[in-house]
N, C-alpha and C positions, 0 to 999 in steps of 0.2 A: 269719576276720576278725571283728573286733569293733569296735563304736563305743566309743571311749575318752573322748570329750568331745563334747558337743552343746550348742550355745547357740541358743535360739530368741528372736527378737524379735517381740513381740506388739503390735499397734497397736489402740488403742481399748478396751483391757481395764483393769480396776481391779486394781492390784497386790495389794491385800489379798484380793480374791476369787481371784486366781490362786494366791496363797500358800495360802489355805484349801483350794482344790481339790487342790494338790500334797500337802498334809498328809493329805488323805483318800485320794488315789490312790497315793501312794508309801510305802514302809516307812521313813519318815524322821521326824525331830522338828525343830521350829524352835528355834533357839537365839536367842531374842529378846534375851537379855542381851548378845549379841555383835553386835547391829545396829551396823554401823559398823566392825567388825573386818575386814571384807572390803573390797577395793577397790570404791569406789562408782562410779568413772568419773564420769559427769555426773548420776548418779541421786541422789535425796534419801535413799532407803532401800536397804539391802542386808542381807537376812536370810539367814544361812547355814542350811542344812538338814543335819542330821547323822544318822549311824548310829554309835552309841557316841560316840567322841571324834573321828571322822573327818568332815570337811566333804565331803559328796558332791554337794551341789547348792546353788544360791543363787537367790534371787529379788531383782531390783532394779527399782525404779520411782520415779516422781516426779522432777520437775526436768529431765527429759530428753525434751522434746517430749511426745508422748502414747504412750510405749512402755513395755512391761514386758519385762525380760530374764529368761529362765529358763535357767540354766546347770546341766548335769548332768555329773558327772565320774566317771571310773573305771568300775568294774564296774556301778554303778547306771545309768550312761548307756546301756550296751548293753541292759540289761533294760527300760528305761523310756522311751527317747526316742520310741518308737512311740506311747506313750500321749499324749505332748505333741502329736505330729503329728496324731493322730486327734482329740483334744479341741479343738485350735486349728488347723484345717486351713489357715487363711489366714496363718499366721505366716511370718516370713522366717527361714530357717536362716542364722545369721550365723557359725557355726563348727561344723565337724564334723571330728573326728579319727577315723580308723580305724586299727587296729593289727593287726599279725600277729606272733605270738610263735613263737619256735623255740628249740631248745636243742641243744647238742652241742659237743664240743671243736672250737675253730677256726671256729665258725659266724660269729661277728662278723667275723673277718678275711676269710672267703670272701665274705660279703655286701658288705663294704667294697670289696674288689677288684672285684667285679662292678659295683657302683654307680659306681665311679670310671671303669671301662672304658666303661660306657654313656655317662657324661658326656663323656669324651674323644672319643667317636665323633660327638658333635654338632658342627655348625659353630661356629667361635669366637664368632660373634655370637649364638648360641642357647644357649651353655653357661651353666648356672646357677652361681651363686656357691657356694663350699664354705666352711664354717666348722666348726671343731672345738673341743670343750671337754673337760675331764677330763684324766686322767693318761695320756698316750700313751707315756711312757717305760717304765713298768711296767704294761702293759695292765690297767687297773683303773678302771672307771667312765668309759669313753670314750663320747663322743657326737659324731656327725657330722651336720651340717645341710647339705642340698643344696637350694638355692633360698633364698627369703627370705619373711618374713612380709608384706612390702610387695607381693609379687607375687600373694598370695592362695593360692599353692600352695608347699608345702615338704615335703620328705621328711626324716625324722629316723631315724637308726639309732643305737641305744644299747644298752649293756650293762645291761639291766633288772635282772638279779640283783644287780649291784654298786650300782646306783642305789637299789634297795629296801633293801639292807643299810645304805648310808650314811644314808638317810632315817630308818630305824627303829632302827638300832643293833643289830639282830638279825642274826646270821649267816645268810646265805641258803644253803639246801641245794643250790641249783643256780647256781653261778657262771657257767655258760655260757648262762643265759637271755638271749636277745637279742630286742629288739623293733624292728620297722620300722613 
């Protein structure tokens, strides 16, 4: 299991100082020319942190009470969220996504069947919502959501190999790569 996304909300910290600390602590660069290219939410500043051309983190501050948001994404989240937790022990974890990857012919369908069976075993009034996206006719890039963002808990099952291929345009060597 890996942490795939981690967002920490820091209270009483200076956004510029947090940004400087992250630049020292993580193997990233600030893309100051792109301040504002990220969603700001209610913050005045939003600075993307990059590795190569990939945005792997962001720092947001100003204009939103007295908080600083630190967002870590993808593989860098798993390697570095502990640094943020140790350096800012009083922060609030406002989002944490954990992922489990697997591969093999038919894995997505087996996991899908099991998840829907578990859902059906719940009482009607406790059954989470199901939402699907992607091409379900020619199984290619399917995503299943169980639960909702509003509930604070959601399970997502998707064909990661197809998603990666669609996003990068590079053929994925493992079309059976499935992520929960």
